[in-house]
N, C-alpha and C positions, 0 to 999 in steps of 0.2 A: 504493500500500500504506500509506504514511504517513497519507494522508488517511482511508483506511478505518479504520486503527487509532485515529486521533484521534476519528472518529465513534463507534466502539465505546466508547472511554473516556468520551466525553461522555454517551452513553446510560447507561452504568453509573453515572456520577456523578449523573445526574438521578434514576435509580431509588433510589440511596442517599439522596439529599436528600429525595425524596418519602417514603421509608420512615422517615426520621429525624423527619419531621414528625409521625408517629404514635407516636413512641417515648416521649413524655412520659407518665408515670404520673400521672393526674389525681386531685386532691382535689376531688370534685364536690359542690357545694352547690346544691340546688334550692330556690328561693325563690318564694313567691307564694300563690296561691289553691287552690281545690279541684282544679284540673287538675294543678297541680304536686304536690298531695298524692296524686292517683290516685283520686279519687272515681268510683264506678261510677254507672250510670244508676239504681241502686236503693238509694241512700243508704248505701253502704258504702265502705270503702277497700280498694283492691287495687293491682295493678301498673298504674301510670299511665305517662305518657310519660317521666317522669324515671327511673322504675325500669327501663324498657326501654333508655333511653340508658345507664344504669349497667351493665345486663346486657351490652349490646354492647361497651362499653369494657372490661369485665372479660374478655369472651371474647377480645378482641384484646390482652390484657395491658397495657391502658392505664389501669387504675383502681387507685388506692391506697385511696381511701375515698369513700364516698357517704353523704349524709344528706339527708333531706327534712324535718327537724325545723323548718325555717323556712317550711314550707308548711302552710297551714291553710284549711279550707273556710270560705268567707264573707269572706275577707280582701279588703279594698279596697286601693287604692294608699296610702291613709292608714295602714292597718294595717301594710302591708309596710314603709313608711318608719319607723314607730315600732319595728317589730321589729328592723330592721337597725341601728338606733341604740342598741339596748339593750346594756348592758355585758356581759351574760352570753354574748352571741354574738360578742364581739370576737375571741377566739382562733380560733373556727370560721371566721370570715371572713378573718382574717389568713393562715390556712393554705390557703385555697381557691385552686385554680388554674383552676377551671372553675365558672361560675355560670350557671344559667338562671333567668329571671324570667317568671312569669305574673302579671300584675297589670293591672287596668283593667276587666275584664269586670264585676266586681261593682259598680263605680262606675256602670256604665251599665245593666246588665240588671235591677238591683233597681228601676229606674224603669219597666221595661216590664211592662205588665199583660197576662198571657197567659190566654186561655181555650182550653185544649187541645182540649176537646170541640167547641167552636164553630169552632176554627181561626182565632181572631182575636188581633191584637196591637194594643195602644194605648199611647201615651206622650205626655208633654208635651214639646214641642220646647224650651221655655224651660228646663225642668228638665234635659233631656239635654245641652243646650249648656253649662249651668253645671257639670254633672258631668264632662263631657269636659274642660273647662278646668281643673278641680281635678286630674283625672287627669294632664293635661299637666304642670302645675306639680309635682305629686308625683313623676312619673317623672323629671323633670329633677333633682330633689333626690335621688331614690333612686340614680340613676346617678352623680351627683357624690359621694354618700356612699360608694358602693362603690369609687370610685377611691381613696379615703382608707383605708377599712377593709379592702378586699380588693385590695391593690396588685398581687398576683401573678396575679390571676384574669382570664381572658378571659370577658367577659360576653356572654350571648346573651339577647335579649329575644324572647319567644315572642309571635307574633301570635295572633289568635283566629279561629275558624270561625263560620259562621252557625248559631245554635243552635236554630232553629225550622223544621226542614224539613217538618214535618207541617201547618203552617198553610196556609190558602188562598194561592194564588200572588199574589193581589191584596194580601194583607196583608204580604208579605215586603219589598217595595221600601222602604218608609219606615224600618223597623227596620234593614234591611241598610245603608242610607245612614249610619245612626249608627254601625254596626259598622265600616264603611269609614273613617269619621272617626277612630274609636278606633285602628284599625290604622295609619292614616296618622300619627297622633300618636306611636304607639309606634315606628314606623320612623324618623320624623324625629329623635326624641330619642335613639334608639339610635345612629344615624349621627353625630349631632352630638357624642355622648359617646365615640365611638370603639368602641362596642359593635356587635354583629351582630344584625340583625333577622331573625327566622325566620318566613317566610310559611307559615301552615298553612291559610289560607282556600282557596287553590286546590285543595288535596287534598280538601276537603269540598264546596265549592260551596253552592248553595242547596237542594239536594234530597238531602242525605246521610242518608236514613232508615236505611240499613244500618249507619251509624256511630253513630246516635243513636236507639236502638230504643224508648225510653220517651217517649211523646208528652208526658208531664207532667214531664220532667226534661231538663236541658240538657247532661248529661254523656255523654261517648262510651263505647262499649264497648272491648274490647281492640283491635279492628281500627282504631277511630278513634284510639286512643292510639298504635298502631303507625304510623299515618300521620303523627302529630305528631312522634314520635321520629325517623322517617326524614327528615322535613323538617329537623330539627335536624342529624342526622348528615350530610346532604348539605352543609349549610353548614360544618359542623365539618371534614369531610374534603375538601371541594372536589369531591365527586363521589359515586358510588354504592358506594365501596369498603366501607362499613360498613353498608349497607342491611340491615334486618331483614326476613326473609321471614315469611310467615304461619305456616309450619310451625315456626318458631323461638319462637313466642309461648309463654310459660310457662302452666301450668295455672292456672285461676282459683283464687284463695284469698282470697275477700272476708272482711272483718272489720268488725263493726258499730262505731259510734262508742262505744257503751257498753263494748264489749270493749277498745277502745283506751284509754279513760279508766281502766278497771280495771287494765290493764297498767301505765299510767303511774304510777298511785298506789301500786301494789304495788312497782314497781321503785325508786321514789323516796319513801321514808317521809316523812310530813309531821309535823314537830314542832308541838306545840300552840301554841307562842308565835309561830311564823312559818311560813307556807306558802311553799315554794320558788317563786320567780318563774316558773321554766320550766313548772311544773305549772299555775300560775295562768293563764299565757298560753295553754297548751294548752286548758284548760277554757274560757277566754274565746273562743278560736277556734271551738270546737265549739258553744258556746252561741250565738255569732253566726250560725253556720250553721243551727242549729235555728230561730232566729227568722226567718231568711230563708225556710226551707222552710215554716214556718207561714204566713208572709205569702203565699207562692205558692199554698198550698192554699186560702187564703181567697178567692183571686181567682176 
């Protein structure tokens, strides 16, 4: 009887400890590129993986605050590093308890020339090797910087999926090797810094046309973002306790970049003598994205 009672007490204790692990109310900051911002396959912003993560944490009573103001379409690792070093985000990072980072894809993919109609991919190996090395160095510095600027935060580094499922099978191997190199860099630097790497590649594979419906765009739909969010939630919870089902996805509510900029400028009036740095950086991020899109269209 005593042995049975001890077993019951041990089980109750384990359950209590497990539930306590989810008791923390997070200040969640999403950092990075267009995936962190929630860009759709049709050049708009909507609910991305970070929004879905925040949704699930909120439903579980584990979210105090969420922002993705440090996420901008077109951002490279260099842009992310500059952004987290800026003075105006110091308080935001200092209060963060949870951070996700998507950075590195724009370092690499801007060098990949895509012809979606012909289904071909081309790139220079020398250029991609150089870009990957820069991404590695920047990621080391990003993670070191966050240790100082966000000392309370658990950091998760998001991996990347293969973004060209519609090209010919013979065209996928070379570019996929570069993506694997990038994911390996992200995983190695995350682990060395004490952060957590989130593998999203396996959920997509090489033929995820149902997640990437626009052959001329590398961004996922809601279902693709759900896969990314669930990959994070698995690492965060240590299992499937927080998994988001397809029926729980919010209704689409896309907003154009022009609408976002209009809201930014209306909510933060600009003085003639000096433009607020946050607006300048927001505009800079979307201008960078626009330049990236124009380059892709020209290919």
